[in-house]
Backbone and ligand atoms as CSV (ligand in chain L), in Angstrom:
chain,resi,resn,atom,element,x,y,z
A,1,MET,N,N,15.390,46.141,29.109
A,1,MET,CA,C,14.506,45.101,29.281
A,1,MET,C,C,15.500,43.722,29.309
A,2,ALA,N,N,15.152,42.774,30.545
A,2,ALA,CA,C,15.920,41.585,30.449
A,2,ALA,C,C,15.331,40.651,29.560
A,3,LYS,N,N,16.188,39.810,28.970
A,3,LYS,CA,C,15.794,38.780,27.978
A,3,LYS,C,C,15.531,37.393,28.582
A,4,ILE,N,N,14.227,36.922,28.203
A,4,ILE,CA,C,13.811,35.527,28.708
A,4,ILE,C,C,14.975,34.478,28.542
A,5,ARG,N,N,15.426,33.878,29.406
A,5,ARG,CA,C,16.309,32.702,29.401
A,5,ARG,C,C,17.816,33.468,29.172
A,6,GLY,N,N,17.957,34.867,29.307
A,6,GLY,CA,C,19.162,35.326,29.281
A,6,GLY,C,C,20.048,35.180,30.371
A,7,ILE,N,N,21.332,34.976,30.373
A,7,ILE,CA,C,22.205,34.935,31.408
A,7,ILE,C,C,22.969,36.178,31.566
A,8,TYR,N,N,22.917,36.752,32.735
A,8,TYR,CA,C,23.512,38.112,32.950
A,8,TYR,C,C,24.607,38.001,33.925
A,9,LYS,N,N,25.704,38.735,33.652
A,9,LYS,CA,C,26.948,38.582,34.847
A,9,LYS,C,C,27.170,40.016,35.090
A,10,CYS,N,N,27.502,40.047,36.501
A,10,CYS,CA,C,28.062,41.342,37.156
A,10,CYS,C,C,29.554,41.131,36.999
A,11,ASN,N,N,30.053,42.273,36.184
A,11,ASN,CA,C,31.622,42.218,35.966
A,11,ASN,C,C,32.319,42.679,37.150
A,12,ILE,N,N,31.785,42.989,38.200
A,12,ILE,CA,C,32.398,43.554,39.511
A,12,ILE,C,C,32.556,42.500,40.444
A,13,CYS,N,N,31.321,41.844,40.877
A,13,CYS,CA,C,31.225,40.926,41.961
A,13,CYS,C,C,31.426,39.362,41.412
A,14,GLY,N,N,30.980,39.212,40.211
A,14,GLY,CA,C,30.849,37.916,39.608
A,14,GLY,C,C,29.465,37.177,39.583
A,15,ASN,N,N,28.485,37.856,40.285
A,15,ASN,CA,C,27.123,37.278,40.198
A,15,ASN,C,C,26.575,37.052,38.705
A,16,ILE,N,N,26.013,35.859,38.657
A,16,ILE,CA,C,25.481,35.311,37.453
A,16,ILE,C,C,23.935,35.015,37.741
A,17,VAL,N,N,23.015,35.544,36.922
A,17,VAL,CA,C,21.658,35.283,36.922
A,17,VAL,C,C,21.024,34.846,35.714
A,18,SER,N,N,19.806,33.977,35.808
A,18,SER,CA,C,19.242,33.544,34.816
A,18,SER,C,C,17.751,34.260,34.840
A,19,VAL,N,N,17.364,34.797,33.554
A,19,VAL,CA,C,15.996,35.358,33.551
A,19,VAL,C,C,14.833,34.337,33.310
A,20,LEU,N,N,13.870,34.171,34.234
A,20,LEU,CA,C,12.849,33.277,34.195
A,20,LEU,C,C,11.620,33.917,33.514
A,21,HIS,N,N,11.615,35.366,33.860
A,21,HIS,CA,C,10.437,36.213,33.243
A,21,HIS,C,C,10.898,37.595,32.884
A,22,GLU,N,N,10.490,38.045,31.751
A,22,GLU,CA,C,11.007,39.446,31.273
A,22,GLU,C,C,10.285,40.289,31.998
A,23,GLY,N,N,11.053,41.543,32.420
A,23,GLY,CA,C,10.369,42.573,32.949
A,23,GLY,C,C,10.975,43.792,32.181
A,24,ALA,N,N,10.508,45.073,32.599
A,24,ALA,CA,C,10.766,46.178,31.800
A,24,ALA,C,C,12.200,46.623,32.326
A,25,GLY,N,N,12.338,46.388,33.557
A,25,GLY,CA,C,13.794,46.844,34.226
A,25,GLY,C,C,14.843,46.423,33.878
A,26,GLU,N,N,16.128,47.152,33.999
A,26,GLU,CA,C,17.380,46.763,33.775
A,26,GLU,C,C,17.930,46.026,34.894
A,27,LEU,N,N,18.558,45.116,34.607
A,27,LEU,CA,C,19.216,44.169,35.726
A,27,LEU,C,C,20.397,45.006,36.411
A,28,ILE,N,N,20.417,45.175,37.457
A,28,ILE,CA,C,21.587,46.040,38.244
A,28,ILE,C,C,22.295,45.280,39.246
A,29,CYS,N,N,23.763,45.333,39.370
A,29,CYS,CA,C,24.246,44.712,40.475
A,29,CYS,C,C,25.599,45.548,40.600
A,30,CYS,N,N,25.889,45.623,41.810
A,30,CYS,CA,C,27.056,46.500,42.266
A,30,CYS,C,C,26.920,47.831,41.801
A,31,GLY,N,N,25.811,48.479,41.604
A,31,GLY,CA,C,25.448,49.728,40.988
A,31,GLY,C,C,25.560,49.829,39.550
A,32,GLN,N,N,25.890,48.736,38.893
A,32,GLN,CA,C,26.097,48.880,37.471
A,32,GLN,C,C,25.139,47.895,36.606
A,33,PRO,N,N,24.941,48.112,35.270
A,33,PRO,CA,C,24.021,47.278,34.562
A,33,PRO,C,C,24.847,45.794,34.411
A,34,MET,N,N,24.029,44.959,34.525
A,34,MET,CA,C,24.603,43.482,34.413
A,34,MET,C,C,24.869,43.155,32.872
A,35,GLN,N,N,25.684,42.339,32.530
A,35,GLN,CA,C,26.203,42.325,31.117
A,35,GLN,C,C,25.355,41.031,30.691
A,36,LEU,N,N,24.759,40.998,29.537
A,36,LEU,CA,C,24.200,39.790,28.991
A,36,LEU,C,C,25.133,39.039,28.225
A,37,LEU,N,N,25.372,37.593,28.762
A,37,LEU,CA,C,26.302,37.025,28.142
A,37,LEU,C,C,25.932,36.328,26.791
A,38,GLN,N,N,26.759,36.537,25.675
A,38,GLN,CA,C,26.274,36.180,24.337
A,38,GLN,C,C,26.539,34.675,24.438
A,39,GLU,N,N,25.493,33.914,23.523
A,39,GLU,CA,C,25.812,32.575,23.394
A,39,GLU,C,C,26.860,32.194,22.226
A,40,LYS,N,N,27.842,31.695,22.407
A,40,LYS,CA,C,28.842,31.583,21.420
A,40,LYS,C,C,28.671,30.068,20.692
A,41,THR,N,N,28.683,29.989,19.485
A,41,THR,CA,C,28.272,28.704,18.851
A,41,THR,C,C,29.391,28.181,17.918
A,42,LYS,N,N,30.482,28.896,17.960
A,42,LYS,CA,C,31.650,28.650,17.038
A,42,LYS,C,C,32.995,28.481,17.632
A,43,ASP,N,N,33.717,27.562,17.984
A,43,ASP,CA,C,35.135,27.584,18.513
A,43,ASP,C,C,36.145,28.254,17.577
A,44,ILE,N,N,36.913,28.813,18.190
A,44,ILE,CA,C,38.229,29.308,17.651
A,44,ILE,C,C,39.231,28.527,18.554
A,45,GLY,N,N,40.382,28.104,17.789
A,45,GLY,CA,C,41.530,27.483,18.297
A,45,GLY,C,C,41.354,26.072,18.872
A,46,PHE,N,N,42.037,25.553,19.471
A,46,PHE,CA,C,42.120,24.134,19.989
A,46,PHE,C,C,41.137,23.710,20.862
A,47,GLU,N,N,40.908,24.614,21.698
A,47,GLU,CA,C,39.948,24.193,22.987
A,47,GLU,C,C,38.397,24.191,22.411
A,48,LYS,N,N,37.750,23.204,22.867
A,48,LYS,CA,C,36.449,22.868,22.381
A,48,LYS,C,C,35.260,23.179,23.411
A,49,HIS,N,N,34.327,23.996,23.095
A,49,HIS,CA,C,33.317,24.301,24.267
A,49,HIS,C,C,32.085,23.848,23.609
A,50,ILE,N,N,31.804,23.570,22.482
A,50,ILE,CA,C,30.333,23.534,21.702
A,50,ILE,C,C,29.826,22.230,22.436
A,51,PRO,N,N,28.604,22.249,23.067
A,51,PRO,CA,C,28.047,21.189,23.699
A,51,PRO,C,C,27.560,20.096,22.502
A,52,ILE,N,N,27.769,18.885,22.779
A,52,ILE,CA,C,27.353,17.675,21.847
A,52,ILE,C,C,26.318,17.114,22.610
A,53,ILE,N,N,25.151,16.792,21.793
A,53,ILE,CA,C,24.026,15.979,22.494
A,53,ILE,C,C,24.283,14.530,21.785
A,54,GLU,N,N,24.061,13.625,22.599
A,54,GLU,CA,C,23.989,12.276,22.361
A,54,GLU,C,C,22.895,11.501,23.100
A,55,LYS,N,N,22.513,10.457,22.273
A,55,LYS,CA,C,21.437,9.593,22.840
A,55,LYS,C,C,22.101,8.679,23.955
A,56,SER,N,N,21.508,8.324,25.021
A,56,SER,CA,C,22.226,7.563,25.994
A,56,SER,C,C,21.094,6.574,26.514
A,57,LYS,N,N,21.592,5.679,27.454
A,57,LYS,CA,C,20.542,4.541,27.806
A,57,LYS,C,C,19.198,5.286,28.425
A,58,LYS,N,N,19.569,6.095,29.353
A,58,LYS,CA,C,18.361,6.860,30.229
A,58,LYS,C,C,17.727,7.884,29.411
A,59,GLY,N,N,18.307,8.621,28.592
A,59,GLY,CA,C,17.740,9.548,27.818
A,59,GLY,C,C,18.741,10.279,26.923
A,60,PHE,N,N,19.090,11.313,27.355
A,60,PHE,CA,C,20.055,12.121,26.472
A,60,PHE,C,C,21.320,12.498,27.313
A,61,ILE,N,N,22.630,12.472,26.744
A,61,ILE,CA,C,23.585,12.952,27.430
A,61,ILE,C,C,24.229,14.096,26.576
A,62,VAL,N,N,24.704,15.352,27.412
A,62,VAL,CA,C,25.477,16.473,26.804
A,62,VAL,C,C,26.829,16.470,27.188
A,63,LYS,N,N,27.705,16.464,26.138
A,63,LYS,CA,C,29.162,16.520,26.673
A,63,LYS,C,C,29.817,17.813,25.987
A,64,VAL,N,N,30.656,18.370,26.728
A,64,VAL,CA,C,31.190,19.638,26.519
A,64,VAL,C,C,32.622,19.440,25.607
A,65,GLY,N,N,32.474,19.487,24.460
A,65,GLY,CA,C,33.679,19.323,23.511
A,65,GLY,C,C,33.959,18.094,22.887
A,66,LYS,N,N,34.501,18.193,21.749
A,66,LYS,CA,C,34.854,16.796,21.089
A,66,LYS,C,C,35.972,16.337,21.786
A,67,ILE,N,N,36.874,17.243,22.222
A,67,ILE,CA,C,37.996,16.943,23.170
A,67,ILE,C,C,37.463,17.349,24.539
A,68,PRO,N,N,37.342,16.361,25.654
A,68,PRO,CA,C,36.766,16.809,26.814
A,68,PRO,C,C,37.371,18.212,27.348
A,69,HIS,N,N,36.523,19.261,27.753
A,69,HIS,CA,C,36.891,20.444,28.298
A,69,HIS,C,C,37.509,20.142,29.850
A,70,PRO,N,N,38.745,20.878,29.977
A,70,PRO,CA,C,39.340,20.833,31.287
A,70,PRO,C,C,38.310,20.901,32.517
A,71,MET,N,N,38.673,20.199,33.570
A,71,MET,CA,C,37.813,20.359,34.676
A,71,MET,C,C,38.737,20.581,35.867
A,72,GLU,N,N,39.512,21.580,35.776
A,72,GLU,CA,C,40.463,22.137,36.825
A,72,GLU,C,C,39.924,23.121,37.638
A,73,SER,N,N,40.593,23.421,38.846
A,73,SER,CA,C,40.032,24.334,39.930
A,73,SER,C,C,39.977,25.683,39.222
A,74,GLY,N,N,40.803,26.091,38.406
A,74,GLY,CA,C,40.899,27.330,37.848
A,74,GLY,C,C,40.078,27.692,36.543
A,75,HIS,N,N,39.657,26.403,35.941
A,75,HIS,CA,C,39.065,26.316,34.535
A,75,HIS,C,C,38.178,25.088,34.312
A,76,TYR,N,N,36.975,25.348,34.411
A,76,TYR,CA,C,35.969,24.232,34.456
A,76,TYR,C,C,34.646,24.544,33.811
A,77,ILE,N,N,33.826,23.596,33.626
A,77,ILE,CA,C,32.327,23.955,33.160
A,77,ILE,C,C,31.661,24.008,34.427
A,78,GLU,N,N,30.894,25.180,34.564
A,78,GLU,CA,C,30.171,25.274,35.921
A,78,GLU,C,C,28.703,24.660,35.768
A,79,TRP,N,N,28.170,24.582,34.653
A,79,TRP,CA,C,26.976,24.010,34.393
A,79,TRP,C,C,26.718,23.685,32.950
A,80,ILE,N,N,25.755,22.621,32.911
A,80,ILE,CA,C,25.320,22.240,31.462
A,80,ILE,C,C,23.657,22.370,31.487
A,81,GLU,N,N,23.111,23.030,30.661
A,81,GLU,CA,C,21.800,22.982,30.561
A,81,GLU,C,C,21.123,22.434,29.338
A,82,GLY,N,N,20.300,21.651,29.571
A,82,GLY,CA,C,19.458,20.889,28.437
A,82,GLY,C,C,18.134,21.426,28.199
A,83,ALA,N,N,17.539,21.547,26.924
A,83,ALA,CA,C,16.220,22.101,26.686
A,83,ALA,C,C,15.622,21.088,25.791
A,84,GLY,N,N,14.391,20.747,26.276
A,84,GLY,CA,C,13.654,19.731,25.429
A,84,GLY,C,C,12.534,20.382,24.436
A,85,GLU,N,N,12.000,19.370,23.732
A,85,GLU,CA,C,11.170,19.978,22.749
A,85,GLU,C,C,9.854,20.294,23.238
A,86,LYS,N,N,9.413,19.911,24.541
A,86,LYS,CA,C,8.131,20.277,25.119
A,86,LYS,C,C,8.430,21.365,26.070
A,87,GLY,N,N,9.461,22.125,26.012
A,87,GLY,CA,C,9.783,23.148,26.979
A,87,GLY,C,C,10.421,22.891,28.196
A,88,GLU,N,N,10.924,21.772,28.355
A,88,GLU,CA,C,11.580,21.204,29.527
A,88,GLU,C,C,13.152,22.023,29.684
A,89,ILE,N,N,13.427,22.392,30.668
A,89,ILE,CA,C,14.879,22.905,30.902
A,89,ILE,C,C,15.433,22.458,32.116
A,90,ALA,N,N,16.474,21.925,31.953
A,90,ALA,CA,C,17.119,21.304,33.214
A,90,ALA,C,C,18.612,21.846,33.207
A,91,ARG,N,N,19.091,22.267,34.427
A,91,ARG,CA,C,20.618,22.523,34.480
A,91,ARG,C,C,21.134,21.670,35.498
A,92,ILE,N,N,22.493,21.110,35.128
A,92,ILE,CA,C,23.222,20.219,35.994
A,92,ILE,C,C,24.495,21.008,36.505
A,93,PHE,N,N,24.649,21.407,37.547
A,93,PHE,CA,C,25.802,22.019,38.100
A,93,PHE,C,C,27.120,21.100,38.494
A,94,LEU,N,N,28.289,21.686,37.945
A,94,LEU,CA,C,29.286,20.634,38.030
A,94,LEU,C,C,30.243,21.253,38.877
A,95,LYS,N,N,31.618,20.500,39.117
A,95,LYS,CA,C,32.543,21.101,39.972
A,95,LYS,C,C,33.900,20.495,39.319
A,96,PRO,N,N,35.147,21.187,39.552
A,96,PRO,CA,C,36.185,20.587,39.283
A,96,PRO,C,C,36.418,19.093,39.522
A,97,GLY,N,N,36.856,18.338,38.774
A,97,GLY,CA,C,36.997,16.855,38.947
A,97,GLY,C,C,35.800,16.026,38.302
A,98,ASP,N,N,34.896,16.775,37.988
A,98,ASP,CA,C,33.732,16.029,37.405
A,98,ASP,C,C,34.059,15.889,35.978
A,99,LYS,N,N,33.348,15.025,35.271
A,99,LYS,CA,C,33.387,14.828,33.725
A,99,LYS,C,C,32.638,16.070,33.134
A,100,PRO,N,N,32.866,16.663,32.081
A,100,PRO,CA,C,32.479,17.636,31.416
A,100,PRO,C,C,31.083,17.241,30.689
A,101,GLU,N,N,30.395,16.576,31.357
A,101,GLU,CA,C,29.033,16.105,30.660
A,101,GLU,C,C,27.732,16.040,31.656
A,102,ALA,N,N,26.707,15.814,31.228
A,102,ALA,CA,C,25.307,15.789,32.026
A,102,ALA,C,C,24.523,14.952,31.268
A,103,GLU,N,N,23.798,14.065,31.967
A,103,GLU,CA,C,22.573,13.301,31.509
A,103,GLU,C,C,21.122,13.845,31.739
A,104,PHE,N,N,20.415,13.722,30.892
A,104,PHE,CA,C,18.947,14.295,30.985
A,104,PHE,C,C,18.033,13.218,30.667
A,105,CYS,N,N,16.792,13.239,31.312
A,105,CYS,CA,C,16.126,12.037,31.246
A,105,CYS,C,C,14.975,12.571,30.104
A,106,PHE,N,N,15.071,13.678,29.373
A,106,PHE,CA,C,14.335,13.782,28.343
A,106,PHE,C,C,14.812,14.112,26.972
A,107,LYS,N,N,14.167,14.234,25.766
A,107,LYS,CA,C,14.752,14.300,24.731
A,107,LYS,C,C,15.477,15.853,24.497
A,108,VAL,N,N,16.609,15.955,24.608
A,108,VAL,CA,C,17.429,17.210,24.392
A,108,VAL,C,C,17.534,17.729,23.157
A,109,VAL,N,N,17.108,18.773,22.854
A,109,VAL,CA,C,17.204,19.422,21.500
A,109,VAL,C,C,18.109,20.442,21.366
A,110,SER,N,N,18.272,21.199,22.406
A,110,SER,CA,C,19.513,22.146,22.391
A,110,SER,C,C,20.098,22.282,23.956
A,111,ALA,N,N,21.360,22.710,23.966
A,111,ALA,CA,C,22.158,22.712,25.064
A,111,ALA,C,C,23.022,24.001,25.230
A,112,ARG,N,N,23.171,24.388,26.426
A,112,ARG,CA,C,24.238,25.407,26.642
A,112,ARG,C,C,25.087,24.958,27.786
A,113,GLU,N,N,26.128,25.673,27.878
A,113,GLU,CA,C,26.872,25.391,29.066
A,113,GLU,C,C,27.889,26.787,29.441
A,114,LEU,N,N,28.244,26.858,30.581
A,114,LEU,CA,C,29.074,27.994,31.119
A,114,LEU,C,C,30.509,27.547,31.552
A,115,CYS,N,N,31.400,28.001,30.762
A,115,CYS,CA,C,32.760,27.881,31.288
A,115,CYS,C,C,33.171,28.998,32.041
A,116,ASN,N,N,33.830,28.874,33.189
A,116,ASN,CA,C,34.154,29.829,34.045
A,116,ASN,C,C,34.945,31.005,33.480
A,117,LEU,N,N,35.850,30.416,32.434
A,117,LEU,CA,C,36.798,31.467,31.978
A,117,LEU,C,C,36.441,32.012,30.413
A,118,HIS,N,N,35.688,30.977,29.743
A,118,HIS,CA,C,35.444,31.393,28.431
A,118,HIS,C,C,33.884,31.724,28.151
A,119,GLY,N,N,33.118,31.724,29.086
A,119,GLY,CA,C,31.717,32.356,28.984
A,119,GLY,C,C,30.646,31.066,28.406
A,120,LEU,N,N,29.560,31.690,27.815
A,120,LEU,CA,C,28.381,30.926,27.521
A,120,LEU,C,C,28.542,30.328,26.155
A,121,TRP,N,N,28.137,29.135,26.065
A,121,TRP,CA,C,28.348,28.345,24.542
A,121,TRP,C,C,26.992,27.481,24.462
A,122,LYS,N,N,26.471,27.418,23.139
A,122,LYS,CA,C,25.363,26.903,22.927
A,122,LYS,C,C,25.496,25.817,21.618
A,123,THR,N,N,24.618,24.926,21.630
A,123,THR,CA,C,24.752,23.905,20.490
A,123,THR,C,C,24.490,24.863,19.279
A,124,SER,N,N,25.192,24.620,18.132
A,124,SER,CA,C,24.976,25.543,16.727
A,124,SER,C,C,23.815,25.004,16.027
L,1,FE2,FE,FE,36.937,26.915,28.754
């Protein structure tokens, strides 16, 4: 059974999907079950992935890492997702060269981000 808000990856073709509604079926891609990405909340080592939520002029800004995460073509943050206290969810897609941060116009109470190399991370 798929998990609501779960992020699943196909380890063959690289497709990544987000579940908006839970169903009984298993998610299959390229003939194999897709892998549920685990939300990591603790960094090990030098590189920092944990999203940091800060108040901004327009609303709230989510930055990836106390030390800004790299945004190079081979290693970057693909997207940052902010979730609000009233059920709001917004996802901002990034590309190499962008700053590893995203601004939201609602009060962000938790955030997730996806690093193309190191997977899914969540505010602890
Ligand atoms: Fe990374």
